[in-house]
C-alpha positions in Angstrom: 22.1 -24.6 -61.5 19.9 -27.4 -60.2 18.4 -27.1 -56.7 20.4 -30.1 -55.6 23.7 -28.3 -56.6 22.6 -25.1 -54.8 22.0 -27.1 -51.6 25.3 -28.9 -51.9 27.2 -25.6 -52.4 25.5 -23.8 -49.5 28.1 -22.8 -46.9 30.9 -23.6 -49.3 33.4 -20.7 -49.4 35.4 -20.9 -52.6 37.7 -18.1 -51.6 38.5 -19.8 -48.2 39.1 -23.1 -50.0 41.5 -21.5 -52.5 43.4 -19.7 -49.7 43.7 -23.1 -47.8 45.1 -24.8 -50.9 47.8 -22.1 -51.2 48.8 -22.4 -47.6 49.1 -26.2 -47.1 48.0 -29.6 -48.2 47.4 -32.9 -46.4 49.6 -35.8 -47.2 48.7 -39.5 -47.1 49.6 -41.1 -43.8 48.4 -44.4 -42.2 47.0 -43.2 -38.9 48.0 -39.6 -38.2 47.7 -36.3 -40.0 50.6 -35.1 -42.1 50.7 -31.7 -43.8 53.0 -29.8 -46.1 52.8 -26.1 -45.5 54.1 -23.8 -48.2 56.2 -20.6 -48.0 59.4 -19.2 -49.3 60.5 -18.0 -45.9 60.6 -19.7 -42.5 58.0 -17.3 -41.2 55.6 -17.8 -44.1 55.9 -21.6 -44.0 55.6 -21.8 -40.2 52.5 -19.5 -40.3 50.9 -21.8 -42.9 51.8 -24.9 -40.8 50.0 -23.3 -37.9 47.0 -22.5 -40.1 47.1 -26.1 -41.3 47.1 -27.4 -37.7 44.0 -25.4 -36.8 42.3 -26.1 -40.0 42.6 -29.8 -39.2 41.1 -29.2 -35.7 38.2 -27.1 -36.9 36.5 -25.4 -39.8 38.1 -22.0 -39.7 35.6 -20.2 -42.0 33.6 -19.0 -39.0 36.6 -18.1 -36.7 37.1 -14.4 -36.1 40.5 -12.8 -35.1 39.0 -11.4 -31.9 41.8 -12.3 -29.4 45.5 -12.0 -29.8 48.3 -14.0 -28.1 52.0 -13.0 -28.3 54.6 -15.8 -28.0 58.3 -16.0 -28.2 59.7 -19.4 -29.1 63.3 -20.5 -29.0 64.7 -23.6 -30.7 68.2 -24.9 -31.2 67.4 -25.8 -34.8 64.5 -25.2 -37.3 63.0 -28.6 -36.6 62.8 -28.0 -32.9 61.5 -24.5 -33.5 58.7 -25.7 -35.6 57.7 -28.5 -33.2 57.9 -26.1 -30.2 55.9 -23.4 -32.0 53.1 -25.7 -33.0 53.1 -27.5 -29.7 52.7 -24.2 -27.9 49.7 -23.3 -30.1 48.2 -26.7 -29.5 48.7 -26.2 -25.7 46.8 -22.9 -25.9 44.1 -24.6 -27.9 43.8 -27.3 -25.2 44.0 -25.0 -22.1 42.4 -21.7 -23.3 40.0 -23.3 -25.9 41.3 -20.9 -28.6 41.0 -21.5 -32.3 43.7 -19.5 -34.1 43.3 -18.4 -37.7 45.8 -15.6 -38.3 49.5 -15.7 -37.6 52.2 -13.0 -38.0 55.8 -14.3 -37.4 59.2 -12.7 -37.3 62.4 -14.8 -36.8 65.7 -13.1 -35.9 67.8 -16.3 -36.2 67.3 -17.2 -32.5 63.8 -16.3 -31.4 60.5 -16.7 -33.2 58.2 -13.8 -32.4 54.5 -14.8 -32.9 51.2 -12.9 -32.9 48.4 -15.4 -33.2 44.8 -14.3 -33.5 41.5 -16.2 -33.1 38.7 -16.7 -30.8 37.5 -19.0 -28.1 35.6 -22.1 -29.2 31.8 -21.6 -29.4 30.2 -25.0 -30.1 27.1 -23.2 -31.6 29.3 -21.3 -34.1 32.4 -23.5 -34.7 32.5 -27.0 -36.3 35.2 -29.2 -34.8 36.9 -31.7 -37.2 39.3 -34.0 -35.4 41.4 -34.3 -32.3 45.1 -33.8 -32.5 47.1 -34.9 -29.5 50.6 -33.8 -30.3 53.1 -32.5 -32.8 55.7 -35.1 -33.9 59.3 -35.1 -35.1 58.6 -38.1 -37.3 59.0 -37.3 -41.0 59.7 -33.7 -40.3 61.2 -31.7 -43.1 62.1 -28.0 -42.6 63.9 -26.3 -45.5 61.5 -23.6 -46.7 64.3 -21.6 -48.4 65.4 -24.6 -50.4 62.2 -26.5 -51.0 59.4 -23.9 -50.5 57.7 -25.9 -47.8 57.8 -27.5 -44.3 56.4 -30.9 -43.6 55.0 -31.9 -40.2 53.1 -34.9 -38.7 50.4 -34.5 -36.0 49.5 -37.4 -33.7 45.7 -37.8 -34.1 
């Protein structure tokens, strides 16, 4: 391998990149950030959507699951549940300065039980990517059991 290629690949985590590709993908959108998060269950697809949200906010390769937050989210339908769940995580990011990387979810048909793990932002350790202001209902698609994914738009 040429020295130039070695320098280019420094810090590149192939396993982290593969894991990200299995969890979600970014979709083309004019001004904001749209992702499609994969999963065969509502819990798996919502967890991957949360991972996608935080991966858009920061490089998660240096984030450790040091702190845990437990949440209970209620929603009248799956679309509202997804927006409320991601909005609550974004609120914690904004107010507690937490970068979340790991998510365990259980849904009983009424309440989404969430364990989210991550750590507080350390500007010496973490690389921030872009600001996300809100989670939108625009172009939302939540049918993981039928389609194998959820789609969500973030206002950047």
